[in-house]
C-alpha positions in Angstrom: 124.2 267.4 -118.0 122.0 264.5 -117.2 120.0 264.8 -120.4 123.2 264.6 -122.5 125.7 262.4 -120.6 122.7 260.4 -119.2 121.9 259.4 -122.7 125.4 258.1 -123.2 125.2 256.1 -120.0 121.7 254.7 -120.9 122.9 253.6 -124.3 126.0 252.0 -122.9 124.0 250.2 -120.2 121.6 248.8 -122.8 124.6 247.6 -124.9 126.1 245.9 -121.8 122.8 244.2 -121.0 122.6 242.8 -124.5 126.3 241.7 -124.3 125.7 240.1 -120.9 123.6 237.4 -122.6 126.8 236.2 -124.3 128.9 236.1 -121.2 129.6 232.5 -120.1 128.0 231.5 -116.8 130.2 231.5 -113.7 131.8 228.1 -112.7 129.9 225.9 -110.4 131.0 225.6 -106.8 131.1 221.8 -106.9 132.8 219.5 -109.4 131.6 215.9 -109.5 133.8 213.0 -110.5 133.0 209.3 -111.1 135.4 207.1 -109.2 135.8 203.3 -109.2 135.1 201.0 -106.3 138.7 199.7 -106.5 140.8 201.6 -103.9 144.2 202.8 -105.1 143.4 202.3 -108.8 145.1 204.5 -111.4 141.7 206.2 -111.9 141.2 207.0 -108.2 144.8 208.3 -107.8 144.3 210.6 -110.8 141.0 211.9 -109.4 142.7 212.5 -106.1 145.3 214.7 -107.8 142.6 216.5 -109.7 140.7 217.1 -106.5 143.7 218.5 -104.7 144.3 221.0 -107.5 140.6 222.0 -107.7 140.3 222.4 -103.9 143.3 224.7 -104.0 141.3 226.9 -106.3 138.3 226.9 -103.8 136.2 224.3 -105.6 134.4 221.5 -103.8 134.9 218.0 -105.2 132.3 215.3 -105.0 133.2 211.7 -105.7 130.4 209.5 -107.1 131.0 205.7 -106.9 130.8 203.7 -110.1 131.7 200.2 -111.2 133.8 201.1 -114.2 134.1 202.9 -117.5 130.7 201.8 -118.9 128.9 203.1 -115.8 131.1 206.3 -115.8 129.7 207.0 -119.3 126.1 206.4 -118.1 126.6 208.8 -115.1 127.9 211.4 -117.5 125.0 211.1 -119.9 122.6 211.3 -117.0 124.2 214.5 -115.7 125.1 212.9 -112.4 128.8 213.6 -112.7 130.7 216.4 -114.5 133.9 214.5 -115.3 134.9 210.9 -115.5 138.0 208.9 -116.7 136.9 206.4 -119.3 138.9 203.6 -120.9 139.7 203.8 -124.6 137.3 201.7 -126.7 134.4 202.0 -124.3 132.9 205.2 -126.0 133.1 203.5 -129.4 131.3 200.4 -128.2 128.6 202.0 -126.0 128.1 205.5 -127.6 128.9 208.9 -126.1 126.4 211.3 -127.6 126.4 214.7 -125.8 129.8 214.2 -124.3 133.2 215.7 -125.1 136.8 214.8 -124.2 139.5 216.8 -122.6 142.1 214.4 -124.0 143.9 211.1 -123.3 145.8 211.0 -120.0 147.6 207.7 -119.7 147.9 204.2 -121.2 146.1 201.2 -119.7 147.7 198.0 -121.1 145.9 194.7 -121.3 147.9 192.1 -119.4 146.8 188.8 -120.9 147.9 185.8 -118.8 147.3 182.2 -119.9 148.1 178.8 -118.5 150.3 176.5 -120.6 150.6 178.8 -123.7 151.6 176.8 -126.7 154.8 177.5 -128.6 154.1 179.4 -131.9 150.7 179.9 -133.4 148.0 182.1 -131.9 147.8 181.4 -128.2 144.5 183.4 -127.9 142.7 180.9 -130.2 143.4 178.1 -127.7 141.0 179.8 -125.2 137.9 178.6 -127.1 135.5 176.9 -124.6 137.7 177.7 -121.6 137.1 179.8 -118.5 138.5 183.3 -118.9 138.4 186.1 -116.4 137.2 189.1 -118.4 136.1 191.5 -115.7 132.6 192.3 -114.3 129.7 193.7 -116.3 129.9 197.4 -116.8 133.7 197.5 -116.6 136.0 198.7 -119.2 138.1 195.6 -118.7 135.2 193.4 -119.9 134.6 195.6 -123.0 138.3 195.4 -124.0 138.7 191.7 -123.2 135.7 190.7 -125.3 136.8 193.0 -128.1 140.3 191.4 -128.2 138.8 187.9 -128.1 136.3 188.7 -130.9 139.2 190.0 -133.0 140.7 186.5 -132.7 137.4 184.9 -133.8 136.2 184.2 -130.3 132.8 185.8 -129.6 131.5 186.0 -126.1 129.6 182.7 -126.5 132.8 180.9 -127.5 134.3 181.2 -124.1 133.2 180.8 -120.5 133.3 184.4 -119.3 134.1 184.8 -115.6 133.3 188.2 -114.1 136.5 188.6 -112.2 139.1 191.4 -112.3 142.2 192.6 -110.5 143.5 190.5 -107.6 140.4 188.2 -107.7 141.2 187.3 -111.3 144.9 186.7 -110.5 143.9 184.4 -107.6 141.5 182.4 -109.8 144.2 181.9 -112.4 146.8 180.9 -109.8 144.4 178.4 -108.3 143.3 177.0 -111.7 139.7 178.1 -111.5 140.2 179.9 -114.8 142.6 179.2 -117.7 143.2 182.8 -118.7 142.8 186.2 -117.2 142.8 189.6 -119.0 143.7 192.4 -116.6 143.7 196.1 -117.5 146.1 198.2 -115.4 148.1 201.4 -116.0 150.8 200.1 -113.7 151.9 196.6 -112.6 149.8 195.6 -109.6 150.6 193.1 -106.9 148.4 190.5 -108.7 150.2 191.1 -112.0 153.6 190.7 -110.4 152.5 187.5 -108.7 151.4 186.1 -112.1 154.6 187.1 -113.8 156.5 185.1 -111.2 154.2 182.1 -111.2 155.5 179.0 -113.0 153.2 177.7 -115.8 151.6 181.0 -116.4 152.6 183.1 -119.4 152.2 186.9 -120.1 151.4 187.0 -123.8 153.7 189.1 -125.9 151.9 190.8 -128.8 155.0 191.9 -130.7 154.3 189.9 -133.8 150.6 190.8 -134.0 150.6 194.4 -132.7 150.0 196.0 -136.1 147.1 193.7 -136.7 145.5 194.6 -133.4 146.0 198.3 -134.1 144.3 197.9 -137.5 141.3 196.0 -136.1 140.9 198.0 -132.9 142.1 201.5 -133.7 141.9 202.6 -130.1 144.7 200.3 -129.1 148.4 201.3 -129.0 151.4 199.1 -128.7 153.5 199.7 -125.6 156.5 197.9 -124.4 157.2 196.5 -120.9 161.0 196.7 -120.8 163.2 193.8 -119.9 163.6 193.6 -116.1 161.1 196.5 -115.6 159.3 194.6 -112.8 162.5 193.5 -111.0 166.1 194.1 -112.0 167.3 191.6 -109.3 165.1 188.8 -110.7 165.3 189.9 -114.3 161.5 190.1 -114.7 160.2 190.0 -117.3 163.0 188.3 -119.2 163.0 190.2 -122.4 160.9 193.1 -123.7 157.1 192.3 -123.8 154.8 194.2 -126.2 151.4 194.8 -124.8 148.3 196.3 -126.4 146.9 199.4 -124.5 144.0 201.7 -124.8 144.4 205.2 -123.5 142.3 206.5 -120.6 140.6 209.8 -121.5 138.9 212.4 -119.3 135.4 212.9 -120.6 132.9 215.5 -119.7 129.4 216.6 -120.7 129.4 218.8 -123.8 128.1 221.7 -121.8 131.0 221.7 -119.3 131.6 225.2 -118.0 134.4 226.7 -120.1 136.3 228.0 -117.1 136.3 224.6 -115.5 137.5 223.1 -118.7 140.3 225.6 -119.0 141.4 224.9 -115.4 141.2 221.2 -115.9 143.5 221.4 -118.9 146.2 223.1 -116.7 145.6 220.4 -114.1 145.9 217.6 -116.7 149.2 219.1 -118.0 150.7 219.3 -114.5 149.4 215.8 -113.5 150.3 213.7 -116.6 153.2 215.5 -118.2 155.9 213.4 -116.6 157.4 210.1 -117.8 155.7 206.9 -116.9 156.6 203.2 -117.4 154.8 203.1 -120.8 155.0 206.7 -122.0 157.8 209.3 -122.4 157.6 212.7 -120.8 155.2 215.0 -122.6 153.2 212.3 -124.2 150.1 213.1 -122.1 147.7 214.8 -122.0 147.0 214.4 -125.7 144.2 215.6 -128.0 145.0 213.1 -130.7 142.9 210.0 -131.7 139.9 211.0 -129.6 136.8 208.8 -129.9 134.4 211.6 -128.9 134.6 215.3 -130.0 137.3 217.4 -128.4 136.0 220.0 -126.0 136.4 223.6 -127.3 138.7 224.9 -124.6 140.7 221.6 -124.7 141.2 222.1 -128.4 142.5 225.7 -127.8 144.8 224.3 -125.1 146.4 221.8 -127.5 146.8 224.5 -130.2 148.0 227.4 -128.0 148.6 226.3 -124.5 147.3 227.9 -121.3 145.7 231.3 -121.8 147.7 234.4 -121.0 145.5 235.5 -118.1 145.4 232.1 -116.4 149.2 231.9 -116.8 149.9 235.2 -114.8 146.7 235.8 -112.7 145.1 233.8 -110.0 142.4 231.5 -111.4 139.3 233.3 -110.1 140.6 236.7 -111.1 141.5 235.4 -114.6 138.1 233.9 -115.2 136.4 237.0 -114.0 138.3 239.1 -116.6 137.7 236.5 -119.3 134.0 236.4 -118.6 133.7 240.2 -118.7 136.0 240.6 -121.7 133.0 240.2 -124.1 131.5 243.3 -122.4 134.5 245.4 -123.5 133.5 245.2 -127.2 130.1 246.9 -126.9 131.5 249.3 -124.3 134.2 250.6 -126.5 132.0 250.5 -129.6 129.3 252.6 -127.9 131.5 254.9 -125.8 133.7 256.2 -128.6 131.0 257.6 -130.9 128.8 258.6 -128.0 131.6 260.5 -126.3 132.0 262.5 -129.4 128.3 263.2 -129.7 127.7 264.1 -126.0 129.4 267.5 -126.0 127.4 268.9 -128.9 124.2 267.5 -127.3 125.2 269.1 -124.0 125.8 272.5 -125.8 122.5 272.2 -127.6 120.7 271.5 -124.3 122.1 274.8 -122.9 121.5 276.8 -126.0 118.0 275.5 -126.2 117.1 277.0 -122.9 118.4 280.5 -123.9 116.8 280.4 -127.3 113.5 279.3 -125.9 113.3 282.6 -123.9 114.6 284.6 -126.8 111.8 283.2 -129.1 109.1 284.3 -126.6 110.7 287.7 -126.2 110.6 288.1 -129.9 106.9 287.3 -129.9 106.3 289.9 -127.3 108.2 292.4 -129.5 106.1 291.5 -132.6 102.8 291.7 -130.7 103.7 295.1 -129.1 104.3 297.3 -132.2 101.9 300.1 -130.9 103.2 300.0 -127.4 103.7 297.8 -124.4 100.4 296.6 -123.0 100.0 295.6 -119.3 99.8 292.0 -120.4 103.0 292.2 -122.5 104.8 294.0 -119.7 103.8 291.2 -117.4 105.1 288.6 -119.9 108.4 290.4 -120.2 108.8 290.5 -116.4 108.1 286.8 -116.2 110.6 286.1 -118.9 113.2 288.2 -117.1 112.7 286.2 -113.9 112.9 283.0 -115.9 116.2 284.1 -117.4 117.5 285.0 -113.9 116.5 281.6 -112.6 118.4 279.6 -115.3 120.8 277.1 -113.8 123.6 277.1 -116.4 127.3 276.6 -116.1 129.4 279.6 -115.1 130.8 279.7 -118.6 127.3 280.8 -119.7 126.9 283.6 -117.2 127.6 286.3 -119.7 124.8 284.8 -122.0 122.3 285.0 -119.2 123.2 288.7 -118.4 123.1 289.4 -122.1 119.6 287.9 -122.3 118.4 289.9 -119.3 119.8 293.2 -120.8 118.0 292.5 -124.1 114.7 292.0 -122.2 115.3 295.3 -120.3 116.2 297.1 -123.5 113.0 295.8 -125.2 110.9 297.1 -122.2 112.6 300.5 -122.4 112.2 300.7 -126.1 108.5 299.9 -126.0 108.0 302.6 -123.4 110.1 305.1 -125.5 113.1 305.4 -123.1 115.7 303.4 -125.0 117.5 303.7 -128.4 116.1 301.6 -131.4 119.3 299.4 -131.4 120.3 297.5 -128.3 123.7 297.9 -126.8 125.8 294.8 -127.4 
């Protein structure tokens, strides 16, 4: 039994060992995110939501502080974080080799405020030589602000760049320390609302130039801040305002564990599917217009949705089945033919033991034509004991007794006490 079915088991085991090389590694226990130093930012709130979902699936979440999108990319390239939200346009300007995207997740409009904006013409061109708050080094705000200014013929050396962002930039504009401030925020902050209400400060409307910005900076989208969206009571803003917005994307290293990627796609869908101020329901997450290659599992999600197993099974059970699924192919491929071969091999193993004794009995018969010598008689006795000691299935008991009867017949025939033809 072991020599026949053991062969099947051994061949199957070898096939599984070869297939195991192609099984994806198990997910890591800890997922690391880059987070900004600004508390309550859209990035940090999104990471908090991701962490809540991941921890519910028994992952540990580690937050690694960073100064902005540029540093987020550096942390990803260095392998110090697994995932990071990055502002649109930053990968194109700094490079993102070895990284992949899980998709865009929300818009981040550029809120461009200026003092004493002229009527008509291009208000951005009036900022030449002036102090402009463009965000600190390493921030996505600075990358976007300088790109928008350069598109208007204002390179970095044409202005006095002030490394302020957020509330600090708003305060500087209100106090007159800067003549313009470019803020990047997914939602209106307290500083933005203060600037919208402040007399003498204008939020630039890009309605007449939106198509030109989209052509020159392809990672920008036009979004609309609706009339009275900030305050119905105060009618702020007065009239629709078109803003230019990059989209934040969730980036990862290209070697991100596939099970983590698949889980993150479900989390992104649940986190960002609802309507926001600048996007309709279902707009995000999105796999369109990505600046870096789309991760493989993310691509499958945008084509087919969540996998069947992860839809109906708990995550850890689903990924275990998915990881081991590749083993089913060699298992079935090997077992089906081997299962058909095993019974004949088993029968041959049994028959071989019987015929081995029969062959030696025949040799005794051939060597004892003139009578049974003492040596031949001893050999027949040994063969009879060997036949009696055979451990064969009960279904072969008649074959054993038949073999023993033939040995006894041969002994009697050689001594002249049996007929020439054995009884069947």
